[in-house]
C-alpha positions in Angstrom: -10.7 -8.0 -15.1 -12.3 -10.1 -12.4 -10.9 -13.7 -12.0 -11.7 -16.5 -9.7 -9.4 -19.5 -10.2 -10.2 -22.7 -8.3 -7.7 -25.5 -7.8 -7.2 -28.5 -5.7 -9.9 -30.8 -7.0 -9.3 -34.4 -7.9 -10.1 -38.0 -7.2 -10.0 -39.3 -3.7 -11.2 -42.3 -1.8 -14.1 -42.1 0.6 -12.8 -41.0 4.0 -10.0 -39.0 2.4 -9.3 -35.2 2.3 -8.9 -32.5 -0.2 -8.2 -28.8 0.1 -9.6 -26.5 -2.5 -8.2 -23.0 -3.2 -9.8 -20.1 -5.0 -7.4 -17.3 -6.0 -9.2 -14.0 -6.7 -8.2 -10.9 -8.6 -9.7 -7.8 -10.1 -11.8 -6.7 -7.1 -11.4 -5.7 -3.5 -11.4 -9.2 -2.0 -11.8 -8.3 1.6 -15.1 -6.5 0.9 -16.7 -9.6 -0.5 -18.4 -12.6 1.0 -16.7 -15.7 -0.4 -18.6 -18.9 -0.9 -18.1 -22.4 -2.2 -21.0 -24.0 -4.1 -21.2 -27.4 -5.7 -23.2 -29.0 -8.4 -23.6 -32.8 -8.8 -24.8 -34.3 -12.1 -28.5 -33.8 -12.5 -28.8 -31.7 -9.4 -29.1 -28.0 -8.8 -26.1 -25.9 -7.6 -26.1 -25.8 -3.8 -24.3 -23.7 -1.2 -21.6 -25.5 0.7 -20.1 -22.8 2.8 -19.8 -19.0 3.0 -17.4 -16.8 4.9 -18.5 -13.2 5.1 -16.4 -10.1 4.9 -14.7 -8.3 7.8 -17.6 -5.8 7.7 -19.9 -8.7 8.7 -17.5 -10.1 11.2 -16.2 -12.8 8.9 -19.0 -15.1 10.0 -19.3 -18.5 8.6 -22.2 -20.7 7.6 -22.1 -24.3 6.4 -24.7 -26.5 4.7 -25.9 -29.2 7.2 -24.5 -31.9 4.9 -20.9 -30.7 5.4 -20.9 -29.5 9.0 -18.1 -31.0 11.0 -16.3 -32.2 7.9 -15.6 -29.1 5.9 -13.8 -25.9 6.9 -13.9 -22.6 4.9 -11.2 -20.0 5.5 -9.9 -16.9 3.8 -6.6 -15.1 3.6 -7.3 -11.5 2.7 -3.6 -10.8 2.2 -3.4 -13.5 -0.5 -6.9 -12.8 -1.9 -7.6 -16.5 -1.5 -10.4 -18.6 0.0 -10.0 -22.2 1.0 -12.2 -25.2 1.6 -10.7 -28.0 3.6 -12.7 -31.1 3.0 -12.3 -34.1 5.4 -14.1 -37.4 5.8 -15.2 -37.2 2.2 -18.2 -39.2 1.1 -19.3 -40.4 -2.4 -22.2 -37.9 -2.2 -19.6 -35.1 -2.0 -18.8 -35.8 -5.7 -19.5 -32.6 -7.7 -18.0 -29.7 -9.5 -17.1 -27.1 -6.8 -17.4 -23.4 -7.6 -16.0 -20.4 -5.9 -18.3 -17.3 -5.7 -17.6 -13.7 -4.6 -20.6 -11.6 -3.7 -21.1 -8.0 -2.6 -22.9 -5.5 -4.9 -21.8 -7.8 -7.7 -21.4 -11.6 -8.0 -18.6 -13.4 -9.6 -18.0 -17.1 -10.3 -15.0 -19.3 -11.0 -14.9 -22.0 -13.6 -15.2 -24.8 -11.2 -13.1 -27.8 -10.1 -14.1 -31.4 -10.2 -14.1 -33.4 -7.0 -14.7 -37.1 -7.3 -15.0 -39.4 -4.2 -14.8 -43.1 -4.9 -16.6 -45.4 -2.5 
């Protein structure tokens, strides 16, 4: 069955870094756009970054709030997508979710990122 398993979340001080990973299985990973979303308490889930499939040139889009600080990447051989987060701010505190989207859409269970100021 389809699985998306996030890891790498945790508690970090403002200005620090974290690297999130999302290991995928149960579908043809390379054919799917892979995204990271986040949801802070009391707020709607928002798109952080997306990296499209090879069919769409692997293009990348970032939310304005993370441009220049976060980097999304994918390893199609390992069926894994990453989110490198640098210069973290308190407002980056949220549950981060991995999403795979093509004809279907799949979600991971989320990983908590807490940035202390």
